[in-house]
C-alpha positions in Angstrom: 124.1 123.4 122.8 126.1 120.2 121.2 123.9 117.5 119.9 124.4 114.3 122.1 125.0 111.2 120.1 125.3 107.6 121.3 127.6 105.5 118.7 126.8 101.9 119.1 129.4 99.4 117.2 130.9 96.2 118.3 134.3 97.5 116.4 136.3 99.5 118.5 138.1 101.1 115.6 134.7 101.9 114.1 133.5 103.5 117.2 136.7 105.5 117.3 136.4 106.6 113.8 132.8 107.5 113.9 133.2 109.5 117.2 136.3 111.3 115.6 134.4 112.2 112.6 131.4 113.7 114.8 133.9 115.3 117.1 135.7 117.1 114.4 132.4 118.5 113.1 132.5 120.5 116.2 128.8 120.5 117.3 128.4 116.9 118.7 128.9 115.5 122.2 129.7 111.8 121.5 129.5 108.6 123.9 129.9 105.1 122.7 128.5 101.6 123.6 130.0 98.3 122.3 126.7 96.7 121.4 123.0 96.7 122.0 123.0 95.6 125.5 125.5 98.3 126.3 123.5 100.9 124.4 120.3 100.1 126.3 122.2 100.3 129.6 123.4 103.8 128.8 120.2 105.1 127.3 118.8 106.8 130.2 122.2 108.2 131.5 123.3 109.6 128.1 119.7 110.8 126.8 121.1 111.0 123.3 119.5 113.1 120.8 120.7 110.7 118.1 121.8 107.1 118.1 124.0 105.6 115.3 123.4 101.8 115.2 125.5 99.1 113.6 123.4 96.2 112.2 125.5 93.1 113.0 126.5 93.0 116.6 127.1 90.2 119.3 125.0 89.9 122.3 122.3 91.9 120.8 121.9 92.9 117.1 120.9 96.1 115.6 117.4 95.4 115.0 116.5 94.0 118.5 118.3 97.1 120.0 116.4 99.4 117.8 113.0 97.9 118.7 113.8 98.2 122.4 115.0 101.7 121.9 111.7 102.6 120.3 109.7 100.9 123.1 111.8 102.3 126.1 112.9 105.8 124.9 112.0 106.7 121.3 115.1 108.4 119.8 116.2 109.2 116.3 118.3 106.4 115.0 120.5 106.4 112.0 121.5 102.8 111.1 125.1 102.2 109.8 125.0 99.1 107.6 127.5 97.6 105.1 126.8 97.4 101.4 125.5 93.8 101.2 122.2 92.6 100.1 121.4 90.8 103.4 122.3 94.0 105.3 120.1 96.0 102.8 117.0 94.0 103.9 117.8 94.3 107.5 118.4 98.2 107.1 114.8 98.3 105.4 113.4 96.4 108.2 114.9 98.9 110.6 113.5 101.8 108.7 110.0 100.3 109.1 110.7 99.7 112.8 111.5 103.4 113.1 114.9 104.2 112.3 115.2 107.8 110.7 117.9 107.2 108.2 121.0 105.0 107.4 124.6 105.4 106.1 126.2 102.7 104.1 129.6 101.5 105.3 132.1 101.4 102.4 134.5 98.5 101.8 132.7 95.5 103.3 131.4 94.4 106.7 134.4 95.6 108.6 135.4 98.7 107.2 138.2 101.1 108.1 137.0 103.5 105.4 134.3 105.2 107.2 136.0 108.5 106.3 134.7 108.1 102.8 131.3 108.8 103.9 132.1 111.3 106.6 130.3 114.2 105.0 127.2 112.1 104.6 127.5 110.7 108.3 127.7 114.3 109.7 124.8 115.5 107.5 122.3 112.7 108.4 123.2 112.8 112.0 122.4 116.5 112.0 119.3 115.9 110.0 118.2 113.2 112.5 118.6 115.4 115.5 115.9 117.7 113.9 113.7 114.8 112.7 110.3 114.1 114.1 109.6 110.7 115.4 106.7 109.3 113.4 103.7 107.4 114.7 103.5 103.9 114.1 101.3 103.1 111.2 98.7 101.3 113.3 98.0 104.8 115.0 97.6 106.7 111.7 94.1 108.2 111.3 91.9 106.2 108.7 91.7 107.5 105.1 88.5 109.4 104.5 87.0 109.6 101.1 88.1 112.5 99.1 85.6 114.9 97.2 87.5 117.3 95.1 86.6 119.3 91.9 87.9 117.2 89.1 89.5 118.7 86.1 89.2 117.4 82.7 91.8 115.7 81.0 94.0 112.4 81.5 96.9 112.2 83.9 99.9 110.9 81.9 102.3 110.3 85.0 102.5 110.4 88.8 105.9 111.4 90.1 107.0 110.8 93.9 110.1 112.2 95.3 111.3 111.5 98.8 114.5 111.3 101.0 114.9 111.0 104.9 112.1 108.9 106.3 111.0 107.9 102.7 111.4 104.2 102.5 109.2 103.7 105.6 106.7 106.3 104.2 106.6 104.6 100.8 105.7 101.2 102.5 102.7 103.1 103.9 101.5 105.3 100.8 102.1 103.2 97.8 100.0 100.1 99.1 97.0 102.4 99.3 97.0 103.1 95.6 94.4 101.1 93.8 95.2 98.4 91.3 92.9 100.3 89.0 95.1 103.5 89.0 95.0 104.6 85.3 98.4 106.3 85.3 101.9 104.9 85.9 104.0 106.1 89.0 107.7 106.9 89.1 109.5 107.3 92.4 112.8 109.1 93.1 114.0 107.9 96.6 117.4 109.1 97.7 119.1 105.8 98.5 122.1 103.8 97.8 122.2 101.5 94.8 122.7 98.5 97.1 119.1 99.2 98.7 117.1 99.8 95.6 116.4 96.2 94.5 115.5 95.0 98.2 113.1 98.1 98.7 111.5 97.3 95.2 111.1 93.8 96.2 109.5 94.7 99.5 107.0 97.2 98.0 106.0 94.8 95.1 105.0 92.3 97.9 102.7 94.7 99.7 101.3 96.9 96.9 98.4 96.3 94.6 100.5 97.8 91.7 103.5 96.1 90.4 106.7 97.7 91.7 110.1 97.4 89.9 113.6 98.8 90.1 114.5 100.9 87.2 117.8 99.2 86.1 117.3 99.4 82.3 115.4 101.4 79.7 111.8 100.4 80.3 108.5 101.4 78.6 106.2 102.6 81.3 102.5 101.4 81.5 99.8 102.0 83.9 99.4 99.5 86.8 103.0 99.8 87.6 105.3 101.6 90.0 108.9 102.3 88.8 111.5 102.8 91.5 114.6 104.7 90.4 117.9 102.9 90.9 120.0 104.2 93.8 123.2 106.3 93.6 122.1 107.3 89.9 119.3 109.5 88.4 116.1 108.3 87.0 114.6 110.1 84.0 111.7 110.2 81.6 112.0 110.1 77.8 109.9 109.3 74.8 110.2 106.8 72.0 107.7 106.0 69.0 106.0 103.3 71.4 105.4 105.7 74.3 107.1 107.1 77.4 110.2 105.3 78.7 111.9 105.6 82.1 115.7 104.8 82.4 118.6 105.0 84.8 121.4 107.4 83.9 124.6 108.3 85.7 124.2 110.7 88.8 124.3 114.3 87.4 127.1 116.3 89.2 125.1 119.3 89.2 122.6 117.6 91.5 123.3 117.1 95.2 121.0 114.1 96.0 120.3 110.9 94.0 118.1 109.7 92.5 117.4 113.6 91.8 113.8 114.6 92.1 114.4 117.7 90.2 116.1 115.9 87.4 113.2 113.4 87.1 110.4 116.0 87.3 112.4 118.2 84.7 112.7 115.3 82.2 108.9 114.6 82.6 108.2 118.3 81.8 110.1 117.9 78.5 108.4 115.0 77.4 104.8 115.3 78.9 102.3 118.0 79.0 103.0 119.4 82.5 99.1 120.0 83.2 98.9 116.2 82.8 101.4 115.4 85.5 100.6 114.7 89.4 103.7 115.4 91.5 104.1 114.5 95.3 107.0 115.7 97.3 107.4 113.8 100.6 109.7 114.0 103.6 113.5 114.9 103.4 116.1 117.4 104.1 117.2 120.2 101.6 114.9 121.3 98.6 115.2 118.6 95.8 112.2 118.6 93.8 110.9 121.9 94.9 112.0 124.0 91.9 110.7 121.6 89.2 107.4 120.7 90.9 106.7 124.5 91.4 107.1 124.6 87.7 104.7 121.9 87.1 102.2 123.7 89.4 102.6 127.0 87.5 102.0 125.1 84.3 98.6 123.8 85.3 100.0 120.4 86.8 98.7 119.0 90.2 101.2 119.0 93.2 101.1 117.6 96.7 103.3 118.5 99.5 103.5 116.4 102.6 102.5 118.4 105.7 104.9 119.1 108.7 102.5 117.2 110.7 103.7 113.9 109.5 107.0 114.6 107.6 110.1 113.2 109.4 111.9 116.2 108.0 109.9 119.0 106.4 112.7 120.2 104.3 111.7 119.2 100.7 107.9 119.5 101.0 108.2 122.5 103.1 110.3 124.2 100.4 107.5 123.4 97.9 104.9 124.9 100.1 106.9 127.9 100.9 107.4 128.6 97.1 103.7 128.4 96.4 104.2 125.4 94.4 102.0 122.9 96.4 98.3 122.8 95.3 97.6 121.1 98.5 99.5 120.3 101.7 98.5 117.0 103.2 99.5 114.8 106.0 101.0 111.5 104.6 97.7 109.3 105.3 95.6 111.5 103.0 98.0 111.6 100.1 97.3 108.2 98.4 93.5 108.9 98.3 94.1 112.4 96.8 96.4 111.0 94.1 94.0 108.2 93.1 91.1 110.8 93.3 93.0 113.1 91.0 94.1 110.5 88.5 90.5 109.1 88.0 
């Protein structure tokens, strides 16, 4: 049965272009709406499986429309946003409000070049159709104290990988890490370059640890979270003064960027794998599963987010299926377990 999609954009050219891309893919039934007000009027009639939603629209902007969709008929929403710093902030706010994913329009605010991201658009709409609508944070169960058998030895590094649904989840998990965490944290979140700085600033405002975007070679220290720059890869290396993290051009052999597999693989080369803690969160595909399974086999500690809370149980599910997860936990238990293992 075709996936029903409601395309919401104030540009008739953009509506026609997105509808054409989805129709050509062959497994979508597409309706369109010219703005947020029109979309809400059509919601009950169309009953879409997925909504693609523009950010800047007259009468009712994308954020207002999104909040009303989540109130009236919660539906997976993919935001379609141009590559500007202002729209990056709005898109991140949309992800916190419940949007599942986003596609960055190329070529400015009014773009006729949507074909440049047609493959990404189709893939993300398909993924959104299978996504689980997450509960609002206020309804998350409280974090219980963790009691686990502790292993001797120090943790050198915590690595977190995530994709679809990740930005919202990072704003829930990372603020729970204590300021006393005795290992640095490096995050590979699949994201465009234009969004990383805004996400890092947002996380830095709400976290007990300092958060910074990796846009240059940086010596890493405990008390810090390092967010890999989008549309590139982030890797670990070592100099005489200690471990460093740096942004490198996206490797063509990796499908998603920043690549979780490439990050973990680099950490295994420069750290004792038994002194790594790795966490694989929501996301489509299998990025991170191969290398984190190797960490687990070498005595490191690994967590896969459970299907219960993952927006898309692709990446963590693959780690679990390969036997590479020491534990499989719902999102609201992950920070406490990481903090316990690092102590």
